[in-house]
All heavy atoms as an XYZ file, in Angstrom:
623
protein
N     -58.373    -10.673    -17.825
C     -57.058    -11.056    -18.278
C     -56.504    -10.024    -19.262
O     -55.332     -9.701    -19.224
C     -57.155    -12.442    -18.929
C     -55.829    -13.010    -19.321
S     -54.946    -13.510    -17.866
C     -53.748    -14.544    -18.529
N     -57.425     -9.543    -20.147
C     -57.003     -8.552    -21.119
C     -56.623     -7.238    -20.441
O     -55.713     -6.540    -20.878
C     -58.120     -8.335    -22.142
C     -57.705     -7.505    -23.307
C     -58.798     -7.468    -24.338
C     -58.333     -6.662    -25.531
N     -59.329     -6.607    -26.576
N     -57.285     -6.904    -19.328
C     -56.987     -5.678    -18.593
C     -55.586     -5.738    -17.982
O     -54.883     -4.723    -17.895
C     -58.020     -5.446    -17.510
N     -55.177     -6.938    -17.564
C     -53.825     -7.096    -17.019
C     -52.776     -6.811    -18.079
O     -51.774     -6.159    -17.825
C     -53.624     -8.507    -16.490
C     -54.125     -8.704    -15.112
C     -53.643    -10.039    -14.617
N     -53.917    -10.181    -13.209
C     -53.814    -11.287    -12.550
N     -53.450    -12.386    -13.171
N     -54.054    -11.329    -11.265
N     -52.990     -7.334    -19.277
C     -52.031     -7.119    -20.362
C     -51.969     -5.651    -20.755
O     -50.886     -5.134    -21.049
C     -52.384     -7.969    -21.582
C     -51.948     -9.395    -21.409
C     -52.732    -10.461    -21.185
C     -50.610     -9.875    -21.423
N     -51.979    -11.592    -21.046
C     -50.644    -11.250    -21.192
C     -49.360     -9.279    -21.597
C     -49.519    -12.048    -21.134
C     -48.224    -10.078    -21.538
C     -48.306    -11.436    -21.305
N     -53.100     -4.992    -20.745
C     -53.114     -3.560    -21.075
C     -52.371     -2.778    -19.995
O     -51.547     -1.915    -20.300
C     -54.558     -3.051    -21.256
C     -55.178     -3.663    -22.505
C     -54.600     -1.533    -21.338
C     -56.649     -3.356    -22.677
N     -52.624     -3.081    -18.736
C     -51.928     -2.409    -17.640
C     -50.425     -2.685    -17.669
O     -49.610     -1.778    -17.462
N     -50.067     -3.946    -17.942
C     -48.649     -4.311    -18.010
C     -47.956     -3.600    -19.165
O     -46.841     -3.098    -19.023
C     -48.508     -5.827    -18.160
C     -47.085     -6.279    -18.282
C     -46.236     -6.238    -17.198
C     -46.598     -6.732    -19.501
C     -44.924     -6.643    -17.311
C     -45.288     -7.144    -19.629
C     -44.434     -7.100    -18.527
N     -48.620     -3.527    -20.308
C     -48.013     -2.862    -21.469
C     -47.885     -1.360    -21.230
O     -46.904     -0.744    -21.651
C     -48.794     -3.155    -22.731
O     -50.089     -2.653    -22.622
N     -48.848     -0.742    -20.554
C     -48.729      0.678    -20.220
C     -47.588      0.922    -19.226
O     -46.836      1.896    -19.367
C     -50.047      1.204    -19.649
C     -51.184      1.405    -20.651
C     -52.462      1.813    -19.916
C     -50.786      2.453    -21.665
N     -47.469      0.053    -18.247
C     -46.377      0.182    -17.283
C     -45.030      0.003    -17.959
O     -44.088      0.768    -17.728
C     -46.552     -0.843    -16.156
C     -45.489     -0.822    -15.057
C     -45.575      0.474    -14.272
C     -45.654     -2.013    -14.152
N     -44.929     -1.003    -18.799
C     -43.682     -1.262    -19.517
C     -43.350     -0.109    -20.460
O     -42.204      0.334    -20.530
C     -43.796     -2.572    -20.303
C     -42.518     -3.049    -20.986
C     -41.468     -3.381    -19.941
C     -42.811     -4.246    -21.852
N     -44.342      0.407    -21.145
C     -44.116      1.531    -22.054
C     -43.688      2.790    -21.320
O     -42.839      3.541    -21.797
N     -44.254      3.027    -20.145
C     -43.893      4.235    -19.404
C     -42.493      4.153    -18.811
O     -41.847      5.175    -18.601
C     -44.923      4.511    -18.309
O     -44.881      3.489    -17.338
N     -42.030      2.947    -18.547
C     -40.681      2.831    -18.008
C     -39.619      2.795    -19.109
O     -38.494      3.234    -18.891
C     -40.534      1.565    -17.143
O     -40.894      0.425    -17.907
C     -41.391      1.654    -15.907
N     -39.961      2.285    -20.274
C     -38.982      2.184    -21.358
C     -38.886      3.453    -22.194
O     -37.889      3.668    -22.873
C     -39.307      0.995    -22.263
C     -39.138     -0.381    -21.623
C     -39.532     -1.468    -22.613
C     -37.714     -0.587    -21.148
N     -39.906      4.275    -22.163
C     -39.888      5.508    -22.934
C     -39.828      6.686    -21.963
O     -40.853      7.204    -21.515
C     -41.134      5.612    -23.813
C     -41.311      4.502    -24.855
C     -42.654      4.619    -25.525
C     -40.180      4.568    -25.861
N     -38.643      7.116    -21.624
C     -38.550      8.195    -20.631
C     -39.044      9.518    -21.199
O     -38.890      9.816    -22.384
C     -37.061      8.268    -20.328
C     -36.396      7.718    -21.529
C     -37.332      6.696    -22.083
N     -39.649     10.268    -20.342
C     -40.119     11.586    -20.742
C     -39.172     12.632    -20.137
O     -38.153     12.305    -19.546
C     -41.549     11.802    -20.255
O     -41.592     11.726    -18.854
N     -39.536     13.877    -20.282
C     -38.719     14.948    -19.762
C     -38.617     14.850    -18.241
O     -39.631     14.740    -17.549
C     -39.336     16.299    -20.158
C     -38.592     17.533    -19.696
C     -37.214     17.587    -20.351
C     -39.386     18.768    -20.047
N     -37.430     14.880    -17.730
C     -37.245     14.786    -16.284
C     -37.612     16.119    -15.642
O     -37.214     17.179    -16.111
C     -35.804     14.428    -15.960
N     -38.379     16.046    -14.607
C     -38.817     17.235    -13.906
C     -38.010     17.436    -12.632
O     -38.533     17.778    -11.584
C     -40.306     17.131    -13.579
C     -41.199     17.019    -14.791
C     -41.147     18.275    -15.637
O     -41.064     19.378    -15.135
N     -41.189     18.081    -16.948
N     -36.709     17.202    -12.716
C     -35.849     17.358    -11.546
C     -34.548     18.011    -11.984
O     -34.142     17.914    -13.142
C     -35.559     16.008    -10.916
N     -33.917     18.677    -11.063
C     -32.640     19.326    -11.341
C     -31.630     18.860    -10.303
O     -31.887     18.928     -9.110
C     -32.785     20.847    -11.295
C     -31.463     21.566    -11.387
C     -30.776     21.614    -12.584
C     -30.895     22.162    -10.269
C     -29.555     22.257    -12.678
C     -29.687     22.803    -10.349
C     -29.016     22.848    -11.561
O     -27.815     23.475    -11.643
N     -30.547     18.385    -10.774
C     -29.463     18.007     -9.876
C     -28.370     19.030    -10.081
O     -27.800     19.142    -11.171
C     -28.947     16.579    -10.185
C     -27.790     16.230     -9.291
C     -30.068     15.581    -10.041
N     -28.084     19.777     -9.046
C     -27.094     20.836     -9.149
C     -25.668     20.306     -9.225
O     -25.407     19.110     -9.078
N     -24.732     21.200     -9.458
C     -23.344     20.773     -9.595
C     -22.748     20.260     -8.278
O     -21.800     19.479     -8.293
C     -22.620     22.028    -10.077
C     -23.491     23.159     -9.682
C     -24.886     22.632     -9.668
N     -23.312     20.664     -7.161
C     -22.781     20.216     -5.874
C     -22.924     18.716     -5.673
O     -22.014     18.054     -5.178
N     -24.050     18.167     -6.088
C     -24.258     16.726     -5.943
C     -23.318     15.943     -6.852
O     -22.759     14.914     -6.459
C     -25.708     16.372     -6.249
N     -23.120     16.435     -8.054
C     -22.211     15.762     -8.977
C     -20.776     15.815     -8.492
O     -20.040     14.825     -8.569
N     -20.352     16.950     -7.984
C     -18.994     17.069     -7.465
C     -18.800     16.225     -6.207
O     -17.734     15.649     -5.990
C     -18.659     18.533     -7.179
C     -18.498     19.419     -8.409
C     -18.271     20.867     -8.009
C     -17.361     18.924     -9.275
N     -19.832     16.143     -5.400
C     -19.746     15.284     -4.214
C     -19.621     13.819     -4.583
O     -18.837     13.072     -3.983
N     -20.375     13.398     -5.573
C     -20.276     12.024     -6.051
C     -18.905     11.753     -6.649
O     -18.305     10.700     -6.402
C     -21.373     11.755     -7.086
C     -21.407     10.350     -7.683
C     -21.782      9.335     -6.615
C     -22.379     10.304     -8.829
N     -18.388     12.693     -7.406
C     -17.065     12.537     -8.006
C     -15.982     12.468     -6.933
O     -15.063     11.649     -7.019
C     -16.794     13.698     -8.966
C     -15.553     13.607     -9.823
C     -15.662     12.416    -10.762
C     -15.364     14.879    -10.611
N     -16.078     13.298     -5.917
C     -15.089     13.276     -4.833
C     -15.138     11.952     -4.077
O     -14.090     11.385     -3.733
C     -15.342     14.444     -3.877
N     -16.319     11.440     -3.817
C     -16.432     10.158     -3.122
C     -15.870      9.035     -3.984
O     -15.194      8.132     -3.471
C     -17.892      9.885     -2.786
N     -16.117      9.073     -5.281
C     -15.587      8.058     -6.187
C     -14.056      8.069     -6.172
O     -13.420      7.024     -6.052
C     -16.116      8.320     -7.602
C     -15.512      7.428     -8.645
C     -15.872      6.101     -8.714
C     -14.592      7.929     -9.548
C     -15.323      5.274     -9.680
C     -14.033      7.113    -10.517
C     -14.399      5.783    -10.586
N     -13.460      9.250     -6.282
C     -11.993      9.331     -6.276
C     -11.415      8.933     -4.925
O     -10.321      8.341     -4.867
C     -11.524     10.725     -6.676
C     -11.576     10.917     -8.150
C     -12.417     11.732     -8.848
C     -10.785     10.245     -9.140
N     -12.188     11.604    -10.198
C     -11.186     10.700    -10.403
C      -9.775      9.293     -9.074
C     -10.615     10.233    -11.580
C      -9.205      8.833    -10.258
C      -9.619      9.308    -11.484
N     -12.102      9.227     -3.844
C     -11.621      8.818     -2.526
C     -11.576      7.297     -2.418
O     -10.618      6.731     -1.878
C     -12.509      9.407     -1.433
N     -12.580      6.623     -2.936
C     -12.598      5.156     -2.909
C     -11.477      4.595     -3.780
O     -10.751      3.685     -3.369
C     -13.978      4.623     -3.360
C     -13.940      3.130     -3.607
C     -15.028      4.955     -2.322
N     -11.293      5.149     -4.966
C     -10.250      4.668     -5.877
C      -8.860      4.878     -5.261
O      -8.014      3.978     -5.276
C     -10.347      5.386     -7.242
C     -11.655      5.027     -7.940
C      -9.156      5.064     -8.127
C     -11.799      3.562     -8.271
N      -8.611      6.035     -4.689
C      -7.307      6.322     -4.085
C      -7.062      5.449     -2.869
O      -5.951      4.948     -2.661
C      -7.199      7.823     -3.746
C      -7.090      8.625     -5.048
C      -6.012      8.110     -2.848
C      -7.180     10.113     -4.866
N      -8.082      5.220     -2.052
C      -7.883      4.378     -0.865
C      -7.589      2.934     -1.257
O      -6.742      2.288     -0.635
C      -9.096      4.450      0.061
O     -10.233      3.924     -0.586
N      -8.241      2.425     -2.290
C      -7.936      1.065     -2.752
C      -6.508      1.009     -3.287
O      -5.769      0.056     -3.015
C      -8.960      0.621     -3.816
C     -10.322      0.386     -3.162
C      -8.492     -0.635     -4.538
C     -11.444      0.128     -4.135
N      -6.093      2.024     -4.018
C      -4.710      2.072     -4.509
C      -3.694      2.119     -3.391
O      -2.663      1.438     -3.442
N      -3.973      2.900     -2.351
C      -3.046      2.977     -1.217
C      -2.976      1.648     -0.467
O      -1.898      1.244     -0.008
C      -3.456      4.111     -0.279
C      -3.202      5.474     -0.864
S      -3.659      6.803      0.249
C      -2.430      6.618      1.510
N      -4.101      0.976     -0.338
C      -4.100     -0.335      0.310
C      -3.203     -1.297     -0.458
O      -2.386     -2.013      0.137
C      -5.534     -0.884      0.416
C      -6.322     -0.113      1.458
C      -5.540     -2.368      0.731
C      -7.809     -0.414      1.450
N      -3.324     -1.308     -1.781
C      -2.501     -2.199     -2.592
C      -1.019     -1.854     -2.486
O      -0.165     -2.744     -2.412
C      -2.967     -2.156     -4.045
C      -4.353     -2.730     -4.309
C      -4.748     -2.519     -5.767
C      -4.409     -4.200     -3.942
N      -0.685     -0.567     -2.448
C       0.716     -0.160     -2.317
C       1.271     -0.577     -0.963
O       2.386     -1.103     -0.872
C       0.850      1.368     -2.521
C       2.214      1.871     -2.089
C       0.608      1.716     -3.976
N       0.519     -0.387      0.102
C       1.013     -0.762      1.429
C       1.160     -2.272      1.563
O       2.102     -2.752      2.190
C       0.099     -0.220      2.529
C       0.349      1.220      2.843
C      -0.640      2.159      2.645
C       1.570      1.645      3.320
C      -0.418      3.488      2.914
C       1.813      2.975      3.601
C       0.818      3.906      3.392
N       0.248     -3.030      0.966
C       0.371     -4.490      1.021
C       1.606     -4.942      0.242
O       2.333     -5.830      0.676
C      -0.910     -5.161      0.495
C      -2.035     -4.981      1.509
C      -0.684     -6.634      0.215
C      -3.389     -5.462      1.029
N       1.868     -4.315     -0.893
C       3.034     -4.685     -1.691
C       4.331     -4.245     -1.013
O       5.358     -4.916     -1.148
C       2.926     -4.064     -3.072
N       4.311     -3.139     -0.283
C       5.521     -2.620      0.341
C       5.824     -3.276      1.678
O       6.941     -3.140      2.189
C       5.399     -1.107      0.536
N       4.890     -3.981      2.259
C       5.090     -4.552      3.577
C       6.282     -5.507      3.642
O       7.143     -5.366      4.523
C       3.809     -5.228      4.037
C       3.806     -5.749      5.427
C       4.710     -5.493      6.406
C       2.851     -6.626      6.003
N       4.368     -6.136      7.546
C       3.226     -6.852      7.328
C       1.710     -7.228      5.519
C       2.498     -7.676      8.168
C       0.987     -8.034      6.371
C       1.385     -8.247      7.668
N       6.425     -6.476      2.739
C       7.592     -7.358      2.816
C       8.912     -6.611      2.612
O       9.918     -6.950      3.242
C       7.370     -8.363      1.676
C       5.943     -8.283      1.347
C       5.501     -6.920      1.704
N       8.917     -5.596      1.781
C      10.143     -4.824      1.570
C      10.533     -4.053      2.827
O      11.715     -3.982      3.174
C       9.961     -3.866      0.399
C       9.744     -4.523     -0.958
C       9.405     -3.484     -2.007
C      10.970     -5.312     -1.352
N       9.561     -3.484      3.519
C       9.857     -2.762      4.762
C      10.385     -3.712      5.824
O      11.313     -3.374      6.566
C       8.603     -2.047      5.262
C       8.230     -0.882      4.396
C       7.101     -0.030      4.947
N       6.457     -0.511      6.140
C       5.155     -0.536      6.331
N       4.356     -0.123      5.392
N       4.638     -0.963      7.448
N       9.812     -4.916      5.914
C      10.315     -5.903      6.885
C      11.742     -6.308      6.569
O      12.573     -6.434      7.462
C       9.431     -7.144      6.892
C       8.249     -7.028      7.814
C       7.467     -8.287      7.852
N       8.125     -9.270      8.712
C       7.593    -10.431      9.015
N       6.435    -10.765      8.509
N       8.214    -11.262      9.801
N      12.027     -6.510      5.300
C      13.366     -6.898      4.883
C      14.372     -5.802      5.215
O      15.446     -6.084      5.765
C      13.382     -7.191      3.381
C      14.720     -7.593      2.784
C      15.147     -8.947      3.338
C      14.634     -7.642      1.283
N      14.028     -4.557      4.930
C      14.946     -3.454      5.237
C      15.126     -3.292      6.738
O      16.227     -3.013      7.211
C      14.424     -2.160      4.617
C      14.509     -2.164      3.113
S      14.121     -0.627      2.252
C      12.896      0.151      3.215
N      14.065     -3.491      7.526
C      14.168     -3.373      8.978
C      15.053     -4.474      9.550
O      15.871     -4.233     10.436
C      12.775     -3.428      9.597
C      12.756     -3.070     11.060
C      11.353     -3.040     11.615
N      10.562     -2.029     10.919
C       9.285     -2.167     10.604
N       8.643     -3.272     10.921
N       8.638     -1.217      9.986
N      14.923     -5.691      9.034
C      15.767     -6.789      9.515
C      17.221     -6.573      9.145
O      18.114     -6.876      9.930
C      15.279     -8.117      8.962
C      14.047     -8.604      9.648
C      13.702     -9.995      9.206
N      12.499    -10.444      9.895
C      11.921    -11.593      9.662
N      12.418    -12.416      8.774
N      10.833    -11.926     10.317
N      17.470     -6.051      7.961
C      18.855     -5.764      7.577
C      19.442     -4.671      8.445
O      20.605     -4.728      8.822
C      18.927     -5.358      6.112
C      18.844     -6.508      5.185
C      19.166     -6.083      3.785
N      19.104     -7.225      2.896
C      19.366     -7.178      1.620
N      19.703     -6.028      1.066
N      19.283     -8.253      0.881
N      18.661     -3.640      8.755
C      19.155     -2.547      9.595
C      19.436     -3.044     11.002
O      20.414     -2.645     11.634
C      18.141     -1.406      9.629
N      18.623     -3.933     11.532
C      18.860     -4.472     12.867
C      20.065     -5.399     12.878
O      20.786     -5.466     13.856
C      17.626     -5.236     13.361
C      16.485     -4.336     13.731
C      15.239     -5.122     14.133
O      15.201     -6.337     13.984
N      14.235     -4.421     14.609
N      20.283     -6.112     11.808
C      21.426     -7.016     11.735
C      22.744     -6.283     11.644
O      23.769     -6.758     12.119
N      22.773     -5.084     11.081
C      24.005     -4.317     10.936
C      24.299     -3.434     12.134
O      25.397     -2.931     12.271
C      23.940     -3.445      9.672
C      23.937     -4.291      8.412
O      24.397     -5.425      8.438
N      23.413     -3.742      7.342
N      23.324     -3.227     12.994
C      23.533     -2.362     14.151
C      24.392     -3.076     15.182
O      24.292     -4.283     15.377
C      22.186     -1.981     14.774
N      25.287     -2.342     15.876
C      26.112     -2.975     16.912
C      25.254     -3.436     18.086
O      24.352     -2.739     18.529
C      27.080     -1.870     17.325
C      26.504     -0.599     16.820
C      25.590     -0.950     15.690
N      25.499     -4.643     18.550
C      24.757     -5.180     19.682
C      23.391     -5.705     19.306
O      22.575     -6.003     20.163
N      23.110     -5.832     18.046
C      21.798     -6.279     17.612
C      21.802     -7.749     17.234
O      20.975     -8.208     16.488
C      21.334     -5.439     16.429
N      22.746     -8.474     17.743
C      22.769     -9.892     17.446
C      23.718    -10.246     16.319
O      23.770    -11.384     15.895
N      24.475     -9.278     15.845
C      25.447     -9.560     14.795
C      26.630    -10.322     15.384
O      26.900    -10.300     16.585
N      27.363    -11.018     14.566
C      28.503    -11.784     15.069
C      29.763    -10.955     14.941
O      30.048    -10.364     13.905
C      28.669    -13.094     14.266
O      28.822    -12.757     12.896
C      27.455    -13.975     14.456
N      30.461    -10.860     16.023
C      31.774    -10.210     15.976
C      32.798    -11.148     16.636
O      32.443    -12.203     17.160
C      31.753     -8.843     16.674
C      31.349     -8.918     18.113
O      30.825     -9.973     18.548
O      31.544     -7.953     18.828
N      34.036    -10.780     16.621
C      35.083    -11.674     17.088
C      34.981    -12.037     18.539
O      35.260    -13.165     18.944
N      34.566    -11.111     19.421
C      34.515    -11.384     20.856
C      33.465    -12.448     21.164
O      33.692    -13.317     22.012
C      34.208    -10.098     21.611
N      32.340    -12.413     20.522
C      31.318    -13.418     20.781
C      31.787    -14.791     20.348
O      31.550    -15.791     21.033
C      30.027    -13.074     20.022
C      29.220    -11.956     20.675
C      27.898    -11.762     19.933
O      27.434    -12.680     19.282
O      27.382    -10.652     20.022
N      32.465    -14.865     19.225
C      32.943    -16.163     18.743
C      34.003    -16.726     19.687
O      34.058    -17.930     19.900
C      33.498    -16.041     17.323
C      32.379    -15.854     16.307
O      31.257    -16.214     16.561
N      32.723    -15.271     15.174
N      34.842    -15.894     20.252
C      35.862    -16.361     21.189
C      35.243    -16.869     22.469
O      35.686    -17.872     23.037
C      36.862    -15.247     21.495
C      37.779    -14.925     20.323
C      38.707    -13.774     20.626
O      38.655    -13.189     21.704
N      39.578    -13.447     19.668
N      34.180    -16.217     22.963
C      33.520    -16.675     24.187
C      32.866    -18.027     23.970
O      32.862    -18.874     24.857
C      32.454    -15.655     24.637
C      33.080    -14.376     25.160
O      34.278    -14.411     25.541
O      32.368    -13.345     25.197
N      32.333    -18.261     22.858
C      31.682    -19.525     22.578
C      32.691    -20.662     22.455
O      32.409    -21.799     22.830
C      30.871    -19.453     21.287
C      29.632    -18.604     21.433
C      28.820    -18.622     20.175
N      27.736    -17.645     20.285
C      27.056    -17.181     19.254
N      27.357    -17.592     18.038
N      26.095    -16.310     19.432
N      33.870    -20.376     21.920
C      34.872    -21.409     21.748
C      35.530    -21.793     23.058
O      35.985    -22.905     23.228
C      35.939    -20.951     20.739
C      35.409    -20.867     19.327
C      36.438    -20.320     18.365
O      37.534    -19.955     18.786
N      36.097    -20.280     17.081
N      35.605    -20.893     24.007
C      36.317    -21.164     25.257
C      35.526    -22.009     26.224
O      34.508    -22.484     26.116
C      36.654    -19.832     25.935
């Protein structure tokens, strides 16, 4: 039982007290990580902008179709045909 506690304390001590890292991460990996991070942030921002702009685009498209000739707008000739 005492051996378990000694092993556990050594494991815990080795993980909580970091020593000198024997690895090198070059600038390419850091720049790649940074580029991927910004790509995710920009894509989420674009998604939010497109979702917010969707109702406005529909509204402008419906207004443009309503003002176009022959697009279902009411003019005098149509009203006269309906009355006759």
